[in-house]
KOLDO-876819 format. One record per residue: residue in three letters; x, y, z of N, C-alpha, C in turn. Coordinates in steps of 0.1 Angstrom, whole numbers, padded with zeros to 4 digits, always signed. Each point is the difference from the previous one (the first is absolute). Layout:
BEGIN
alaXYZXYZXYZ ...
END
This chain:
BEGIN
met-1036+0406+0468-0008-0011-0004+0005-0012+0007 arg-0010-0007+0006+0003-0012+0008-0001-0012-0009 val+0011-0008+0001+0001-0012-0009-0002-0012+0009 leu-0009-0008-0004-0002-0013+0008+0009-0010-0005 ser+0001-0011+0008+0010-0011-0003-0005-0008-0012 gly-0012-0001-0003-0005-0008-0011-0001+0008-0013 asp+0003+0013+0000-0001+0007-0013+0011-0002-0009 arg-0001+0002-0013+0010-0001-0010+0004+0013-0006 gln+0013+0003-0002+0006+0012-0005+0006-0003-0014 leu-0008-0001-0009+0005-0005-0013+0009+0011-0007 pro-0003+0012+0000+0009+0010-0007+0014+0001+0006 lys+0001-0001+0013+0014+0001+0006+0008-0012-0003 glu-0006-0011+0001+0008-0013-0003+0004+0000-0015 glu-0009+0005-0009+0004+0000-0014+0012+0010-0002 lys+0001+0011+0007+0011+0009-0001+0013-0006+0005 asp-0001-0007+0012+0012-0007+0005+0005-0011-0009 glu-0009-0007-0006+0004-0011-0009+0007+0006-0013 ala-0005+0011-0004+0006+0007-0012+0014+0005+0003 arg+0001+0005+0013+0014+0005+0004+0010-0011+0001 arg-0005-0011+0005+0010-0012+0002+0004-0005-0014 glu-0009+0000-0010+0003-0005-0013+0010+0010-0007 ser-0002+0013+0003+0009+0010-0006+0015-0001+0005 arg+0001-0004+0013+0013-0002+0006+0007-0013-0005 ser-0008-0010-0002+0006-0013-0004+0002-0001-0015 gly-0004+0010-0008+0000-0001-0014+0014-0001-0006 pro+0010+0008+0004+0014-0001-0005+0007-0013+0002 lys-0003-0006+0012+0006-0013+0003-0005-0011-0009 asn-0013+0001-0002-0005-0010-0010+0005+0002-0014 gly+0002+0013-0003+0005+0003-0014+0014-0006-0003 leu+0008-0002+0010+0013-0006-0002-0001-0014-0004 lys-0011-0007+0004-0001-0014-0003-0005-0002-0014 his-0007+0010-0006-0006-0002-0013+0007+0007-0011 gly+0009+0009+0002+0006+0007-0011+0012+0007+0005 pro+0008+0006-0009+0012+0007+0004-0003+0013+0007 lys+0009+0004+0009-0001+0012+0008+0003+0012-0009 thr-0010+0009+0000+0002+0012-0009+0002+0013+0008 gly+0000-0001+0013+0002+0012+0008+0004-0003+0014 ser+0003+0011+0007+0003-0001+0014-0007+0011+0008 lys+0003+0001+0013-0006+0010+0007+0004+0014-0004 asn+0012+0001-0005+0005+0013-0005-0005+0004-0014 gly-0007-0010-0006-0006+0003-0013+0010-0002-0011 thr+0012-0006+0003+0010-0003-0011-0004-0012-0007 his+0002+0000-0013-0004-0012-0008+0013-0008-0004 arg-0002-0014+0001+0011-0009-0004-0003-0006-0013 glu+0011-0002-0008-0002-0007-0013-0002-0015+0002 pro-0009-0005-0007-0002-0015+0001+0012-0007-0004 gln+0003-0011+0006+0012-0009-0003-0004-0009-0012 his+0009+0000-0010-0002-0008-0012+0009-0012+0001 glu-0005-0011-0005+0008-0012+0000+0010+0000-0012 pro+0011-0007+0002+0010+0001-0011-0005-0006-0013 gln+0003+0007-0011-0006-0005-0012+0009-0012-0005 gln-0007-0009-0007+0007-0012-0005+0006+0003-0014 asp+0011-0006-0002+0007+0002-0013-0009-0006-0011 pro-0004+0008-0010-0009-0006-0010+0007-0009-0009 his+0014+0000-0001+0008-0008-0009+0003-0014+0006 arg-0004-0002+0013+0003-0013+0006-0013-0007+0003 glu+0000-0012-0003-0012-0008+0003-0001-0003+0015 asn-0013-0002+0004-0002-0003+0014+0007-0014+0004 gly+0008+0000+0010+0007-0012+0005+0013-0003-0006 ala+0004+0009-0010+0013-0002-0007+0011+0006+0009 pro+0012-0007+0001+0011+0005+0009+0007+0011-0007 met+0005+0009+0008+0008+0012-0005+0013-0005-0004 pro+0006+0006-0011+0013-0004-0004+0011+0004+0010 asp+0010-0009+0002+0011+0003+0009+0010+0009-0006 ser+0000+0013+0005+0009+0010-0006+0014-0001+0005 thr+0002-0008+0011+0014-0001+0006+0007-0013-0005 ala-0006-0007-0009+0007-0012-0005+0012+0003-0007 glu+0011-0008+0002+0013+0002-0007-0001-0005-0014 gln+0005+0008-0009+0001-0004-0014+0013-0008-0002 pro+0000-0009-0010+0012-0007-0003+0011+0009-0005 pro+0013-0002+0004+0011+0009-0004+0002+0000-0015 leu+0002+0011-0005+0002+0002-0014+0013+0006-0003 ile+0007-0005-0010+0013+0005-0004-0002+0011-0010 arg+0003+0013+0005-0002+0011-0009+0011+0001-0010 arg-0002+0009-0010+0010+0001-0011+0012+0007+0006 gln-0001+0009+0010+0011+0007+0005+0009-0010+0007 glu-0005-0010+0007+0008-0010+0007+0007-0009-0010 val-0006-0004-0011+0006-0008-0010+0012+0008-0006 val-0002+0013-0002+0011+0008-0006+0011+0001+0010 ala-0003+0002+0013+0010+0001+0010+0008-0012+0001 ile-0006-0012+0000+0007-0013+0001+0009-0002-0012 ala-0005+0004-0012+0008-0001-0012+0012+0009+0000 leu-0002+0012+0005+0012+0009+0001+0010-0005+0010 val-0004-0005+0011+0009-0006+0010+0008-0011-0006 gly-0007-0009-0008+0007-0011-0006+0010+0005-0011 leu-0004+0009-0008+0010+0006-0009+0012+0007+0007 leu-0003+0006+0011+0011+0006+0007+0010-0010+0006 ile-0005-0011+0005+0008-0011+0005+0009-0006-0012 ile-0007-0002-0011+0008-0006-0012+0010+0010-0004 ala-0003+0013-0001+0010+0010-0004+0012+0000+0010 ile-0003+0000+0013+0011+0001+0010+0009-0013-0001 thr-0006-0012-0002+0007-0012-0001+0009+0000-0012 thr-0005+0005-0011+0008+0001-0013+0012+0009+0002 val-0003+0011+0006+0012+0010+0002+0010-0006+0009 leu-0004-0007+0011+0009-0006+0009+0008-0012-0007 tyr-0007-0007-0008+0007-0011-0007+0011+0005-0010 phe-0004+0009-0008+0010+0005-0010+0010+0010+0006 gly-0003+0006+0011+0009+0009+0007+0007-0006+0011 lys+0003-0013-0001+0006-0008+0011+0014+0006+0004 ala+0007+0004-0010+0014+0005+0002+0000+0012+0009 phe-0011+0008+0000+0000+0012+0009-0008-0003+0012 phe-0012-0006-0001-0009-0001+0012+0005-0010+0010 leu+0006-0011-0005+0004-0010+0010+0011+0005+0010 pro+0011+0007-0005+0009+0005+0010-0006+0011+0009 val-0009+0008-0006-0005+0011+0008-0010-0006+0011 val-0009-0009-0004-0009-0006+0010+0008-0008+0010 met+0010-0007-0004+0008-0008+0009+0007+0010+0010 ala+0005+0011-0005+0006+0009+0009-0010+0006+0010 phe-0012+0004-0004-0010+0005+0009-0004-0010+0011 val-0002-0013-0004-0004-0010+0009+0011-0003+0010 val+0012-0002-0005+0012-0003+0009+0003+0012+0009 gly-0001+0012-0006+0003+0012+0007-0010+0002+0012 thr-0013-0003-0003-0010+0001+0011+0003-0010+0011 met+0005-0012-0004+0003-0010+0010+0012+0004+0008 leu+0010+0007-0006+0012+0004+0007-0001+0014+0007 ser-0011+0007-0002-0001+0013+0006+0001+0000+0016 pro-0006-0011+0006+0001+0000+0015+0015-0001+0004 ala+0008-0007-0007+0014+0000+0003+0007+0013-0001 ala-0004+0008-0010+0005+0014-0002-0004+0009+0012 ser-0013-0002+0004-0005+0008+0011+0008-0004+0013 leu+0003-0013+0002+0008-0004+0011+0014+0006+0000 leu+0006+0001-0011+0013+0006-0001-0001+0015+0002 glu-0011+0006-0004-0002+0014+0003-0001+0003+0014 arg-0006-0009+0008+0000+0002+0015+0013+0000+0006 trp+0010-0007-0006+0013-0001+0005+0009+0011-0006 arg-0006+0011-0004+0007+0013-0005+0007-0003-0013 ile-0004-0009-0008+0005-0002-0013-0009+0006-0010 pro+0005+0009-0009-0009+0007-0010-0007-0011-0008 arg-0012+0003-0005-0008-0010-0007+0007-0003-0014 ser+0006+0010-0006+0006-0003-0013+0012-0009+0002 ile+0008+0002+0010+0011-0009+0003-0005-0014+0004 gly-0010+0000+0008-0006-0013+0004-0006-0008-0012 ala-0006+0007-0010-0005-0006-0012+0012-0007-0007 val+0011+0007-0002+0011-0006-0007+0006-0012+0008 leu+0001+0001+0013+0005-0011+0008-0009-0012-0001 ile-0013+0002+0000-0009-0011-0001+0001-0007-0013 val+0000+0008-0011+0001-0006-0013+0014-0008-0002 ile+0010+0006+0005+0013-0007+0000+0000-0014+0007 ala-0006+0001+0012-0002-0013+0008-0008-0010-0007 val-0011+0004-0006-0009-0009-0007+0007-0006-0012 thr+0008+0009-0007+0007-0005-0012+0011-0010+0004 ala+0007+0003+0011+0010-0009+0004-0006-0014+0004 leu-0011+0000+0007-0006-0012+0004-0005-0008-0013 gly-0006+0007-0009-0004-0007-0012+0011-0005-0008 thr+0011+0007-0001+0012-0005-0007+0006-0012+0006 phe+0000+0000+0014+0005-0012+0007-0009-0013-0003 ile-0013+0002+0000-0009-0011-0002+0002-0004-0015 leu+0000+0009-0009+0002-0003-0014+0013-0007-0003 gly+0011+0003+0008+0012-0007-0002-0001-0014+0005 leu-0007-0003+0011-0002-0014+0004-0007-0008-0010 ile-0009+0006-0007-0008-0007-0010+0007-0001-0013 ala+0007+0010-0004+0006+0001-0013+0013-0009-0001 ser+0007-0002+0011+0012-0008-0001-0003-0015-0004 pro-0009-0007+0006-0003-0014-0005-0007+0000-0013 ala-0008+0011-0003-0008+0000-0012+0010+0001-0012 ile+0011+0008+0001+0009+0002-0010+0008-0014-0002 glu+0003-0006+0011+0007-0013-0001-0008-0010-0007 trp-0013-0001+0004-0009-0010-0006-0003+0003-0015 ser+0000+0013-0003-0003+0003-0014+0011-0003-0009 ser+0013+0000+0005+0011-0004-0008+0000-0015-0002 arg-0006-0008+0008-0001-0015-0001-0014-0004-0005 leu-0007+0009-0007-0014-0003-0003-0001-0012-0009 pro+0008-0002-0011-0001-0012-0008+0002-0013+0007 glu+0011+0000+0009+0003-0012+0008-0012-0003+0010 leu-0005+0011+0006-0011-0002+0010-0012-0005-0007 thr-0003+0005-0012-0011-0005-0008+0000-0015-0003 gly+0012-0004-0004+0002-0015-0003-0002-0008+0013 gln+0005+0005+0011-0002-0008+0013-0015+0000+0004 leu-0006+0011-0002-0014+0001+0004-0009-0010-0009 lys+0004+0000-0013-0007-0009-0009+0002-0015+0004 asp+0012-0003+0003+0003-0014+0004-0007-0004+0013 lys-0001+0009+0009-0007-0004+0013-0015+0000-0001 leu-0005+0006-0010-0015+0000-0002-0005-0010-0009 his+0009-0011-0002-0005-0011-0009-0011-0008+0006 ile-0002+0001+0013-0011-0007+0006-0014+0004-0005 phe+0000+0012-0006-0013+0005-0005-0002-0004-0015 asp+0009-0008-0005-0002-0004-0014-0012-0009-0002 arg-0002-0010+0010-0012-0009-0002-0013+0008+0002 pro-0002+0009+0010-0012+0007+0000-0002+0009-0013 leu+0011+0006-0005-0002+0008-0012-0003-0009-0012 ala+0005-0012-0001-0004-0009-0011-0015-0004+0001 leu-0005-0003+0012-0014-0003+0002-0008+0012-0005 trp+0004+0012+0004-0008+0012-0004+0001+0002-0015 his+0011-0003-0006+0001+0001-0015-0009-0010-0007 glu-0001-0012+0006-0009-0010-0006-0014+0004+0001 leu-0004+0006+0012-0013+0005+0001-0003+0011-0009 gln+0009+0009-0003-0002+0010-0010-0002-0005-0014 ile+0007-0011-0003-0001-0006-0014-0014-0007-0001 ser-0004-0007+0011-0013-0006-0001-0012+0009-0001 leu+0002+0012+0005-0010+0011-0001+0001+0008-0012 gly+0009-0004-0009+0001+0007-0013+0011+0011+0000 gly+0009+0000+0010+0010+0011+0000+0011-0004-0009 ser+0010+0009+0000+0012-0001-0009+0010-0010+0006 asp+0007-0007-0008+0010-0010+0005+0014+0005-0002 ala+0001+0013-0001+0014+0006-0003+0008+0001+0013 leu-0006-0001+0012+0008+0000+0012+0007-0013+0003 thr+0010+0001+0007+0008-0012+0004-0004-0004+0014 ser+0003-0012+0003-0004-0005+0013+0010+0004+0011 ser+0011+0006-0003+0009+0004+0010-0002+0015+0004 leu+0005+0003+0011-0001+0014+0005+0008+0010-0007 gln-0006+0010-0006+0008+0010-0008+0002+0012+0009 met+0012+0004+0002+0003+0012+0008-0002+0012-0008 pro-0006+0010+0006-0003+0012-0008+0013+0008-0004 lys-0001+0007-0011+0012+0007-0005+0001+0013+0009 phe+0012+0006+0000+0002+0011+0009+0002+0013-0008 glu-0006+0000-0012+0001+0012-0008-0008+0012+0006 trp-0009-0004+0009-0009+0011+0006+0007+0007+0012 val+0012-0005+0004+0006+0006+0012+0004+0014-0002 gln+0007+0003-0011+0005+0013-0002-0011+0011-0002 pro-0011-0003-0008-0011+0009-0001-0007+0002+0013 thr-0001-0010+0008-0007+0001+0013+0008+0009+0009 leu+0013-0002+0001+0009+0008+0008-0001+0015-0004 glu+0000+0002-0013-0001+0014-0005-0013+0006+0004 phe-0011-0008+0000-0013+0006+0004+0000+0002+0015 leu+0006-0008+0008-0001+0001+0015+0009+0010+0005 ser+0012+0002-0006+0010+0009+0005-0003+0014-0005 pro-0001+0009+0009-0003+0014-0004+0013+0006-0006 thr-0002+0011-0008+0012+0006-0006+0006+0009+0010 phe+0012+0006-0004+0007+0009+0009-0007+0013+0002 thr-0008+0004-0010-0008+0012+0001-0011-0002+0010 glu-0006-0011+0000-0011-0003+0010+0006-0001+0014 phe+0012-0006+0002+0006+0000+0013+0003+0014+0005 leu+0006+0008-0009+0003+0014+0004-0012+0008+0003 leu-0011-0002-0007-0012+0007+0002-0006-0004+0014 phe+0001-0013+0003-0005-0005+0012+0007+0006+0012 phe+0013-0001+0000+0008+0005+0012-0001+0015+0002 val+0001+0008-0011-0002+0014+0001-0013+0004+0006 thr-0011-0006-0006-0013+0003+0005-0002-0005+0014 leu+0006-0011+0004-0001-0005+0014+0006+0010+0010 val+0012+0005-0003+0007+0009+0009-0008+0013+0001 leu-0004+0005-0011-0008+0013+0000-0013-0002+0007 phe-0007-0011-0002-0013-0002+0007+0002-0001+0015 ile+0010-0008+0005+0002-0001+0014+0003+0014+0006 ala+0009+0007-0007+0005+0013+0005-0012+0010+0001 ser-0009+0000-0010-0010+0010+0000-0014-0005+0003 trp-0001-0011+0007-0013-0006+0003-0008+0009+0009 lys+0006+0007+0010-0007+0009+0009-0006+0011-0008 asp+0007+0006-0009-0005+0011-0008-0011-0005-0009 leu+0001-0012-0006-0010-0006-0008-0013-0002+0008 arg+0001-0005+0012-0011-0002+0009-0008+0013+0002 arg+0008+0010+0004-0006+0013+0003-0007+0006-0013 ala+0006-0002-0012-0006+0005-0012-0013-0007-0003 leu+0000-0013+0002-0012-0008-0003-0011+0004+0010 ile+0003+0002+0012-0010+0004+0010-0006+0014-0003 met+0009+0009-0003-0005+0014-0002-0007+0002-0013 thr+0001-0009-0010-0007+0002-0012-0015-0001+0002 ser-0004-0007+0010-0015-0001+0003-0004+0013+0008 gly-0010+0007-0006-0005+0012+0006-0008-0002+0012 asp-0008-0011+0001-0009-0003+0011+0008-0006+0011 arg-0003+0004+0013+0007-0005+0011-0003-0015+0002 thr-0012-0004-0003-0003-0015+0001+0008-0008-0009 trp+0002+0005-0013+0008-0008-0009+0015+0001+0004 arg+0004+0011+0006+0014+0000+0005+0003-0010+0010 leu-0009-0001+0010+0001-0011+0010-0001-0014-0006 arg-0008-0002-0009-0001-0013-0007+0012-0003-0007 thr+0006+0009-0008+0013-0002-0007+0011-0003+0010 leu+0000+0007+0011+0011-0003+0010-0002-0014+0006 arg-0012-0004+0003-0002-0013+0005+0004-0011-0010 ile-0003+0003-0013+0003-0010-0011+0016-0001-0001 leu+0007+0011+0000+0014+0000-0002+0007-0007+0012 asn-0005+0003+0012+0006-0006+0012-0002-0015+0000 glu-0012-0004-0004-0003-0015+0000+0008-0007-0011 ile+0001+0006-0011+0008-0006-0011+0015-0002+0004 glu+0006+0011+0006+0013-0001+0004+0002-0010+0011 glu-0009+0000+0010+0001-0010+0011-0001-0014-0005 gln-0011-0003-0008-0002-0013-0005+0011-0006-0009 leu+0005+0009-0009+0010-0005-0009+0013-0002+0007 gly+0004+0009+0009+0012-0002+0008-0001-0013+0009 ser-0011-0002+0006-0002-0012+0008+0000-0013-0009 tyr-0006+0001-0012+0000-0011-0009+0015-0004-0004 leu+0008+0010-0004+0013-0002-0004+0008-0006+0011 leu+0000+0005+0012+0007-0005+0011-0004-0014+0004 thr-0013-0003+0000-0005-0013+0004+0004-0010-0011 val-0002+0003-0012+0002-0010-0011+0015-0002-0001 thr+0009+0010+0002+0014-0002-0001+0005-0009+0011 met-0005+0001+0012+0003-0009+0011-0004-0014-0003 ile-0013-0002-0005-0005-0013-0003+0009-0007-0011 asn+0003+0008-0011+0008-0005-0011+0014-0004+0004 ala+0006+0009+0009+0013-0004+0006+0000-0013+0007 gly-0011-0002+0008-0002-0013+0007-0001-0011-0010 val-0008+0002-0011-0001-0011-0010+0013-0003-0006 gly+0008+0011-0003+0013-0003-0007+0009-0007+0009 ile+0001+0004+0013+0009-0007+0010-0005-0015+0001 ala-0013-0002+0001-0005-0014+0002+0003-0008-0013 thr-0001+0006-0012+0003-0007-0012+0015-0004-0001 gly+0008+0010+0004+0015-0003+0000+0003-0012+0010 leu-0006+0000+0011+0002-0011+0010-0005-0014-0006 ile-0011+0001-0007-0006-0012-0006+0010-0005-0011 cys+0005+0009-0008+0010-0004-0011+0013-0005+0006 thr+0004+0005+0012+0012-0004+0006-0002-0015+0006 val-0011-0002+0006-0003-0013+0006-0001-0011-0011 thr-0007+0003-0010-0002-0009-0011+0011-0002-0010 gly+0011+0008+0002+0012-0001-0009-0002+0007-0013 met-0008+0010-0001-0001+0007-0013+0012+0009-0002 pro+0004+0002-0013+0011+0009-0002-0004+0015+0002 asn+0010+0007+0005-0002+0015+0001-0013+0003+0008 pro+0000-0003+0013-0013+0002+0007-0002+0015+0003 ala+0011+0008+0001-0002+0015+0002-0007+0006-0012 gly+0004-0003-0012-0006+0006-0012-0014-0004-0001 leu-0003-0013+0003-0014-0005-0001-0009+0007+0011 gly+0006+0002+0011-0008+0007+0011-0003+0014-0004 ala+0010+0007-0006-0002+0014-0004-0010+0001-0012 leu+0001-0010-0008-0010-0001-0011-0014-0002+0005 ala-0002-0009+0010-0013-0002+0006-0005+0013+0007 ala+0009+0007+0007-0005+0012+0007-0004+0011-0010 thr+0008+0001-0011-0003+0010-0010-0013-0003-0008 leu-0002-0012-0004-0012-0003-0008-0012-0001+0009 asn+0001-0001+0013-0011+0000+0009-0007+0014+0001 tyr+0006+0010-0005-0006+0013-0001-0012+0000-0010 ile+0001-0009-0010-0011-0001-0010-0010-0011+0005 pro-0012+0004+0003-0009-0010+0006-0003-0011-0011 ile-0002-0012+0005-0004-0012-0007+0011-0004-0010 ile+0003+0009-0010+0010-0004-0010+0014-0002+0006 gly+0004+0008+0010+0013-0002+0005+0003-0014+0006 pro-0008-0004+0010+0002-0014+0005-0001-0011-0010 val-0009+0001-0010+0000-0010-0011+0013+0000-0008 ala+0005+0012-0003+0013+0000-0007+0011-0005+0008 thr+0001+0003+0013+0010-0006+0009-0001-0015+0001 phe-0012-0005+0001-0002-0015+0000+0006-0006-0013 ala-0003+0006-0012+0005-0005-0012+0015+0000-0001 val+0006+0011+0005+0015+0001+0000+0006-0011+0009 leu-0006-0001+0012+0006-0011+0009-0002-0014-0006 met-0011-0002-0006-0002-0014-0006+0010-0002-0011 thr+0002+0010-0009+0010-0002-0011+0014-0002+0005 val+0004+0009+0010+0014-0002+0006+0001-0013+0007 gly-0010-0005+0007+0000-0013+0007+0002-0011-0010 ile-0008+0000-0011+0001-0011-0010+0014+0000-0006 val+0006+0011-0003+0013+0001-0005+0011-0005+0010 ala-0002+0004+0013+0011-0002+0010-0001-0014+0006 phe-0011-0006+0000-0002-0013+0007-0002-0011-0010 pro+0005-0012+0004-0001-0011-0010-0014-0006+0000 thr-0007+0001+0011-0014-0006+0001-0010+0011+0001 leu-0012-0004-0005-0011+0009+0000-0005+0003+0014 gly+0001-0009+0010-0004+0002+0013+0009+0010+0007 gly+0013+0000-0002+0009+0010+0006-0002+0013-0006 ala-0003+0000-0013-0002+0013-0007-0013+0007+0004 met-0010-0007+0004-0013+0006+0004-0001+0003+0015 met+0011-0003+0008-0001+0002+0014-0001+0015+0003 ala+0009+0008-0006+0000+0015+0003-0012+0007-0006 pro-0005-0003-0012-0012+0006-0004-0012-0003+0008 leu-0001-0012+0005-0012-0004+0008+0001+0007+0014 leu+0011+0001+0006+0002+0007+0012-0003+0015-0002 phe+0004+0006-0011-0003+0014-0003-0015+0002-0002 gly-0006-0010-0006-0015+0001-0002-0007+0000+0013 val+0004-0008+0010-0006+0000+0013+0003+0013+0007 leu+0012+0006-0002+0003+0013+0006-0009+0011-0005 thr-0001+0001-0013-0008+0010-0006-0015-0002+0003 phe-0004-0012+0002-0014-0003+0003-0003+0006+0014 phe+0008-0002+0010-0002+0005+0013+0002+0016+0000 glu+0009+0004-0008+0002+0015-0001-0011+0007-0006 gly-0006-0006-0011-0011+0007-0007-0013-0002+0007 his-0002-0010+0008-0014-0003+0005+0000+0004+0015 phe+0011+0001+0007-0001+0002+0014+0008+0013+0005 ile+0013+0001-0005+0009+0010+0005-0004+0014-0006 thr+0000+0001-0013-0004+0013-0006-0014+0004+0003 pro-0010-0008-0001-0014+0005+0003-0001+0004+0015 thr+0007-0007+0009+0000+0004+0014+0006+0013+0003 ile+0011+0003-0007+0007+0013+0002-0006+0011-0007 ile-0002-0002-0014-0005+0011-0008-0015+0001+0001 gly-0007-0011+0002-0014+0000+0001-0006+0009+0011 arg+0008+0002+0010-0005+0008+0011-0001+0015-0004 lys+0008+0004-0010+0000+0014-0004-0007+0002-0013 leu+0002-0010-0009-0006+0001-0014-0008-0012-0003 ala-0013+0003-0004-0009-0011-0003+0000-0001-0016 leu+0009-0008-0006+0001-0001-0014-0007-0013-0004 asn-0009+0002-0010-0007-0012-0005+0009-0007-0009 ala+0000-0014+0001+0009-0008-0008-0003+0001-0015 leu-0013+0001-0003-0004+0002-0014+0005+0013-0006 ala-0001+0011+0008+0004+0013-0004+0016+0000-0002 val+0007-0007+0009+0014-0001-0001+0004-0007-0013 leu-0007-0011-0003+0003-0008-0012-0003+0008-0012 leu-0011+0007-0001-0003+0008-0012+0009+0012-0002 ala+0004+0007+0012+0009+0011-0001+0014-0005-0005 leu+0004-0012+0005+0013-0006-0004+0000-0003-0015 ala-0011-0006-0005-0001-0004-0014+0000+0013-0009 phe-0007+0010+0004-0001+0012-0008+0013+0007-0001 trp+0007+0003+0012+0012+0008+0000+0012-0008-0006 thr+0000-0013+0002+0010-0008-0006-0001+0000-0015 trp-0013-0001-0005-0002+0001-0015+0004+0013-0005 leu-0002+0011+0008+0002+0013-0005+0015+0004+0001 trp+0007-0003+0011+0014+0004+0002+0010-0011+0003 gly-0004-0012-0001+0009-0011+0003+0002-0003+0015 pro+0012-0005+0003+0002-0003+0015+0000+0012+0009 met+0005+0011-0005-0001+0012+0008-0015+0004+0003 gly-0008-0002-0010-0014+0002+0002-0006-0009+0011 gly+0005-0013+0000-0004-0009+0010+0004+0004+0014 phe+0012+0006+0001+0004+0005+0013-0009+0012+0004 leu-0004+0008-0009-0008+0012+0003-0015-0003+0002 ser-0004-0012-0003-0014-0004+0000-0006+0002+0014 ser+0006-0006+0010-0006+0001+0014+0001+0015+0005 pro+0011+0007-0001-0001+0014+0005-0010+0009-0007 leu-0001-0002-0013-0011+0008-0008-0014-0004+0004 leu-0002-0013+0004-0013-0005+0004-0003+0006+0014 ile+0010+0002+0009-0001+0006+0013-0004+0015-0002 val+0006+0007-0009-0003+0014-0002-0014+0001-0006 ala-0004-0009-0009-0014+0001-0005-0010-0003+0011 leu+0002-0009+0009-0009-0003+0010-0001+0012+0010 ile+0011+0006+0003-0001+0012+0009-0008+0011-0007 leu+0003+0003-0013-0008+0010-0007-0015-0003+0000 lys-0003-0013-0002-0014-0003+0000-0007+0001+0013 glu+0008-0003+0011-0006+0001+0013-0003+0014+0004 his+0008+0010-0004-0001+0014+0004-0009+0007-0010 leu+0000-0003-0013-0007+0008-0009-0014-0006-0003 met-0002-0013+0002-0013-0006-0003-0003-0009+0012 pro-0002+0006+0012-0004-0008+0012-0013-0007-0002 val-0001-0012+0005-0012-0008-0001-0005-0003+0014 glu-0012+0004+0003-0005-0003+0013-0004-0015+0001 thr+0002-0006+0012-0003-0014+0002-0015-0002+0001 pro-0006-0008-0009-0014-0002+0001-0004-0007+0012 gln-0012+0004+0006-0005-0006+0012-0009-0012-0004 leu+0003-0012+0005-0007-0011-0003-0013+0000+0008 pro-0011-0006-0006-0013+0000+0007+0001-0009+0012 glu-0008+0003+0010-0001-0008+0012-0008-0013-0003 asp+0004-0010+0007-0008-0013-0001-0014+0002+0006 
END
């Protein structure tokens, strides 16, 4: 069949148009609805939008689930704090009423730990530790007896002249009668009692004997101290090994070993350093007493060195003794105050520059902690407790550092 150029083929064009529409049908379907199939005939599930919480209003913010709640003190924590407080009170009560036993034993443990490095040094020189312990205790006892003799000789002499010295002291302190009279008049004007006199009344010395009985330990306490000290130094290595092996875990064994080594090192260093400083203070005090003409400068120097082992209280007591001796020995108040003032300057430099520079490099002791420990142990066990306050504080700080380590907090950046 011959087709002319002007003829129309309607059926064929309609078939081609239908074929083109069938090919473009799936593409157009993607624009108007979800795809339900593919060439392979697999069907896909329509995607559903997330459902909205019916309990939350439109536009309301979600609650912050990570917000920190305020700290609450639970009942278990209150009970734990109460039990710790009761335990501290019970231990303090036992130590107070058991002073006759616990004071010599604790003193022997502390002093023995301080002297253990000396026993180890003698052991390196082929001297058995038991013999070295006996030699160390004999040497310390001889040194203490010598210092006590220097102090006791003038003290006995002055105690025999106590009534005479009291009269001299009262006569030389008459310059305070006028200030005391003014103070008495002020008390009367404020409604106080007028029973006091305007002159200086010297205190009675009835308290001397009870005080000495309280301060001086009995023979049994001395014997318990020395026997415990010798046995502790002689068996310190075995005690260390037993304390270390009681811990079953290897980590705790290493920690116990580090604690014992540091306690022994710190206490030994503390005793040696403080002894050298106190010896220097005693020598300087003796020179001051010699230059100013004070009586018995050697005894006063030994007293200053001995009392300086007790922080804060020792220098104050030495200053009071020097002032009393100066007032009795010198005719004028200016001459009497010369030695105490020079001693005050000496202790000021020693307490603020020398001791912090030497000891502060190894031990960081807070002044408030030292004062509180001194007050507590002095109240508990008297002057010997004051001597033990700093060593026991050092032991407590070492235990806290190893058993309750605190990580240094990181400060925020600017």
